[in-house]
C-alpha positions, 0 to 999 in steps of 0.5 A: 555365133552369127545372128539367126534372123528368124529366131531373133525376130521372135525373141520376147521377154515378158514380166521383168520386175523392177522398182525405184524410189525417191532415192533413185529419182534424186540420184539420177537427176544429180547424175545428169547435173541437176542441183549444181546450185542448191539455191536454184529453186527451179531445180530443187524439185528434181533433187529434193523429196519435197514435191519430187519430180522425175526427169523424163529420161530417167526412164532409160535407167529403170530396171537397168541390168534386168536381162532383156532380149539382147542377152539371147541375141548371140551378138558380139558385145565387144563390138556393140555401140549404142546408136539411137535412143527413142522414148515415148512417155504415156504419162509422167514418171512417178517419183517412186513405183513398182514396174513390170517390163516387157521387151521384144526385137522389132527389127534387124538390118544387115549392113553386110559382111564387115559392115555390121548389123542394126538391131532395134528393140522395144521395152514397155514399162508399166505400173505393177499395180493396175498395169497402166503403161508408163513409157515405151523405149526404142533402142538401136544398137550397131553390132559392128561385128555381126554383118553378113547374116543374110537379113534385110538391108533396108527399112531401118528407122530414119533419123529426125531431120533438123531444121536448116535455120540457125538455132532458136536457143543455145544452152550450155550444160557443164559436166563434172570430172567425176560425172561418170562415177556419179551417173554409174550409181543409176545402174550402168557400171560399165568400167569403160566409164570409170577405169582409166586402164579399161578406157585405154584398152578400148582406145580412149585416153581416159574414161568416157561419159555414158552416152545415156548421161549425155542424153539426159544432160540434153534433156536437162538443157531442154527442160531448162531453156525451153520448158520452164522445168515442166517435166510433165510437158515432155512426151517424147525424147529421141536422139542419135549418138554421134561421139563420146564426151569426156567428163568435165567437158561442156555440152552445148545444146542447140534447139529449134522450136516448131509447134509441139516439137523441139529439135536439138543437137549437142556439141562439146564446146572444148572440141567443137564435136557433135555428140548427139544429133537428130534430136527430137523432143515432143511436147504435150499438145 
């Protein structure tokens, strides 16, 4: 089923409902590696209900599985990869809340027959009581099997450019061999990340870590090394996905600070492969 550009651009889903509590907030933090040292008092607020603090990137798993606009796209999901994730926080995430979500397609670009398509969606998440907006998520997917539908070719969002100087800070975060099994409990139960047989069918020697877990781990690095664990100080977190991580590998994040912007890139230490690129963390002024 080919992409129908005009129809897809008009696709809207409104009023999706979801909720999370302290259990989900702590589980997400554990899933991206917080709490490795239970005596680390700086990390304890992310994994303990006393003064519980939500990690900003937890926004990406709120309402996971709620049917959004892409369920109506006609795209071949066997050929889809997550290209970019952008996050704008309008206020710090509560540690527990009921929410309402609206979603729309903001852009579709045709790379040509056999070259795929780029689709950008926007999801806004607001508090169910009072309607105050919490965050806006912009997700870019690369639909490798859906090019050649006659849509526009130019105008897709440009990635954030990294500084050309040496990084100001480099910080390593471990991942555990069972990291994907733990992270999956926050919503994304794709068997690619847990079932060795499925992973081999997809061309991987073993299950790969969720891209959004790598994304969250980079946020863990920025919070630790550049923000003194101040989650409320982060108002944006954008990244481009470059390559998968295998659970148990070490994610090394390189960071550059320029005013209210922290640029970053993440590599896997064991293979010297860039896994996240063009990262941009925006800080409260």
